[in-house]
N, C-alpha and C positions, 0 to 999 in steps of 0.2 A: 157447235154451239157450246158456250160456257155460261154458267149461272154464277153469278157473284152475290154474296151477302154484302150490303152496303151500308154506310152509316154517314150521315151528314154532320157538320160541325155542331148541330143543335141536337145530337145523339138520337135521331130518328133512325130506326133500322128499316131496311127495305131490300128487295132483291131485283135483280134485273138480268136479262139474257144478253150476251154478246157474241159476235161471230167468233171472236178470238181475243186473247189477252191484249194483243196490239190494237184491236179495234176499241177495246175498253180504254186503253191508254190514250189513244188519239181522240176519243170523244170526250174524255175527262179534260184533256188538254184544251180543247175547243170549248168547254163549258157546256157540252150538250147533255151531260148527265147531271139531272137535277133531282133534289128530294121531292117525291110527290106529296109530301105532307106540308113542307114550308117553303119549297121552291129553291132552297140553297143549293148552289153549284160547287160548294166546298164539300166534296164527297170523297170517301176513302173506303177502301175494301174492309170489311169487318172480317173477324176470325169465323171461319166456316168448319164444321165437322164434316170430314170426307165420309163417304158411304163406302162401306168395306163389306165384300161378300165372303161369308165364312165357308169353311169346307164342308159343313154339313147342309148349308142351304145355298148350294150352288145354284146360280140363276135367280136368286132372291137377295136384294140388298138389305143389309142390317139397317135398322131404323137408327135415325140420329139420336144421340143422347139428349134426354129431356134437360132443359136449363134448370138449374138448381134454384135461382132466385125467383123465378116466376112461373109456376106450373100452369099449364092450360087449364081453362075451366073445362069440366067434364060435359056440360049441357050444350056447348057449342058443337053443332053438327059440321062446320067447315073450319078449318084451321086458318092460321094467319096468311098462308100462301094463297088459297083460294081467295080469301078477301083482298089480298095485294093483287092478285090477278084480275079480280073484278074491277078494281079501282084503276089499275093500269089501262084495262081495255077501255073503261069509261074515259079516261084521260086522253088516251090516243084518239078516240072517237071524237071527242071535243076538239083536240088540236087538228085532227083532219077537217073537221067541219070548219074551224076558223081559217085555216089555210085555204080551203076551196072557196070560201067566201071572199078572201082577199084577192086571190087569183081571178076570180070571176069579176070582181067589181073595181079592179085597180089596173093601172097601166103598168106593163113590165117595162122598165127603162134600162135594164141589164146594168152594164158596167157604168153608165151614166148617172147612177142612182145618186150619188154625192152631190154632183154638180145640179141636178135637177132639184133635189131637196133644198140646197142653198138657194138656187133661183127663186122658188116659191117662197121660202122663208123671207128672203130680202125683197119681195114684191116684184122682181124682174119677170116672173111667170105667174099665171094664174094658178091657184091652189087646186088640187086634184089628188085623189088616191094613186099613190104610185108604189111599187116594189121593184127591188132589183138587187144587185150586188155591191158590196162595199167591203173593203178590207177591215181588219179591226182597227187599224190606225185611223181610216177614213171615218168610221162610225164614231170613235172617240173624239175625233176632232168637231165632227157634227154636234155630238152632245155637248162638248165644251162651248160651242158657240149658241147653245140654247135651242138647238134644233131637235126636236123629238124624233127619234128613230127607235125601232124595235125589231129584233130579228123574227124572220118568218119560221114558224116551227117546222123543223124536219123530222120525219118519222122514219124508223128503220127500213119500212118497205118503200121509201122513196129512193133508197139506195140499191134496191135489188133489180 
């Protein structure tokens, strides 16, 4: 596992864990990495200070240098990492709840998703909640036709 400090195009800083750097690249390319603050999918790696173990403190990682511009308030018992972790856990929980609700209450039409959505949109079939698979090109085509579609949230544990 690798932790990256990330920054969106609106200058929001956050962190996330990835199985490998290629997993990060793949998820960014598919726009699965989004800012937890604003939802932007335009995300880049931010500069991160490495943790270095000194000779005197073997087994103990040196603390990262404090940022010069914005010192952390002393009264706060938990740092930004724990706050981010709590926000990330809450977001993942809500995404899982949303996904479970969709799976429970909609029909999985698999690869027929684009055709089924079109048929319902144009009145050839009765409207009903559906989910399934569509390529990025199919999804764009549906959106261009005025058919509302949305990706089903995918969580890291879904891939394990």
